[in-house]
C-alpha positions, 0 to 999 in steps of 0.5 A: 039722531039716526044712523045713516052711513055713507054706504046707504047714501051712496047705494041710493044713487045707484039705478035699480035697472042698470045692468039687467043680468049678471055677466054670465047672463043669469039673474041674481037669485035665479040660480039659488039651490037648496041641494048644492052637493057635498063637493060644493059645500066642502069647497065653500067651507074651505074658501070661507075658512081661508078668507082673511075676514074670517081667520084674521079676526080669530088671530086677533082674538087669540093675540089679545089673550097675551098679557091680559090685553083683552081685559085692559083694552076693555077697561080702557074703552069703558072708562074713557068712552072715546067714541060714543061718550058713555056706556049707555050711548055705546049700547044704544048705538050698537043696536042702531048700527046692527039695524043699519047693517040689516038695512044695507044688506037689503038695499044691496039685494034690491040693486043686484041684477035680476032682470026687469022688475016683475014676477020673476024679479020678485021671485029671484030677490026672495030666493036670494034674500032667503039665502042671506037670512039663512046665513044670518040666522046661522051666525046669530044662532051659533053665537047664542049656542057658544055663549051658553056653552062657554059661559064667559062673564061680561065685563059689566057683570050682567051675565055670562053670555059674553063670548062671542058677541052676537051683535058683532056676528049680526053686523058682520054677516049682514055687512059681509053679505052686502059686500058680496052683493056689491060685487055683482052690481055694475059700478066703477071700481072706486065706488065699490071700494068706497062702499066696501070700506064703509061697510067694513067700518060699520061692522067694526063700529058695531063691534067697538060699541059693544066693547065701549058699552061694557057688554063684551071684551074685544076678543068676543067681538072679533070672534063674533065678526069671524063667525058672521063673515064665515057664514056670509061667505059660505052660504053665498058660495054654497047656495047662491049658484053664482059663478064664483068669479070675484077677487079673493084673498086666501091663506093656505097653511104650509110647513113652517108657516103659510102662504097668502094668495090673491085671485083676481076675477077677469071679466067685464060687466054688462 
């Protein structure tokens, strides 16, 4: 049995050519830059840090440290195997789901508006996908460095590379990149929402498979997801050269608490 989430099936129904360019007249990937400037880098980093898909998993990982919840949930997942049936199946599916995450990102890259298929189309797709690869590579290498630095023993005792989860980081970065790509593709709001929900479910399923397989504690996977989501958001905003006109949730710390914000992009597609 091969993993084929609803996101992939639904995307296959979208036409490659529908809208030839982005709403601002540019081609997706055409404005990629390797020198965005420090102001843009700082802005992108701040926006990524405020994204709920970054700070919420980190908050969840911190909350799981209360009352030994992290270890208890890990033990429950390994002993009950509620989703995948066994640790071996969970391990197998974590690899499969991570691979599907890579595939859905590639699929969304192909569907983004980059003009008519030809030499410029190929160049723009290549430049845009290189940004995606840079985001993914940064997320995966960051988790690897942290694993060796933190040295947390895995629940199954295999080694001390438990924190954070590189599977969760990889799935999160690719599915988050895919959701950001979807927002540049003309489609109905309901279709986009359904696809984004499917992509987020894919990311969570990968993370839970690592818990049920005994390779990570829940906090490890949540931290990995935060890293992946941060890298996807940061690299897209800093290097893609898009106009940034998309809906955004955010969080800003304030004295005695904080404020949630929601910015809505106004503008139509072609």
